[in-house]
C-alpha positions, 0 to 999 in steps of 0.5 A: 319739809314744812308741809303738814302731814296727815297721820291715821292712827289708832285712838290709843296713840292719840290719847298719849299725845293730846297736845299734838292733836290739832283736829279730832272730830267727835264722830269720825275716828278714822281721821286724825290730823297732827300739825307741826314739824317738831310735834311730828318728829317727836311723835314718830320717835315715840311710835318707833320706840314702841314698835322696835323689836330690839327695845328693852332687850339685853344684847350681848352679841356684837351682831345683835347690837349692830342690828338693834342700832340700825333697826329704827333707821331701816324701819323708817326708810332712812337707811337700807342695810344688807346683811351677809351671813355665813354659818351652819343651818340646823342640818349642819350644812354650811350656808351663806347669803345676803339679806335685805334687813329693811324688807325682813323687818317688814315681813318678819317678827324680829323679837325672837331674834333679839331675845335669842330664841331664834337665829337669823339665817339666810334662806332661798327667798332672800337676795342671795342664798347658797347651800354649800352642801347641796350646791343650791343657789337662789337670787331674788330682788326685793322691794329695795334692791335689784340683784345684779349677778352678771356684772364683770365686777361680781355680785351687785345690789342696785338700789331701786330708789336712787339706782346706785350700786352697792358692791359687797367687795368694795368696802366703804364708798360713797353712800355705802359702808361695810362693817365686818363683825366679830360674832359668837353666833355666826362664822362670818357676818358683814353689814352693808349700810346705805344712806337713802338719798332723798330728792 
């Protein structure tokens, strides 16, 4: 807080916010300096609104609405959410799994999900995945969480940032909260939210 931030941005972003530009070299398009905490905050909020996959979408399902409400916080690093989904895949097989929402946002285009063209489903590359028909199971750590599957308390997700645990079975506690959602798109959906600690 109170420190100057240097942000490298395409020229068309800077043209939208001329009052925020403190220094703009005539012949150096690679470096742009934005000064002032208030200017930075307002600038980033506009940038995020421009990049949110859920922006401008008419969402009728509770699950999609909940994802939209958490999208900016997960993109910006203020929150990390884990999504539990149980449903049937395109082959009619029951599958379930845990998804690192922030990581998926960085690696996938979510606009088709918010538009209803695709359904978000867990897969073998997510935190945890289980196919009840084939009995195939996988677990993978992500940039945000380490999967702990041999703990006496059951499956846990350890935050790589602050080393605290997210326990899917404990409900809301500490910096974590679990929300069971009624969705017309899935058999079972739960969202686990973690407020990211900053030191």
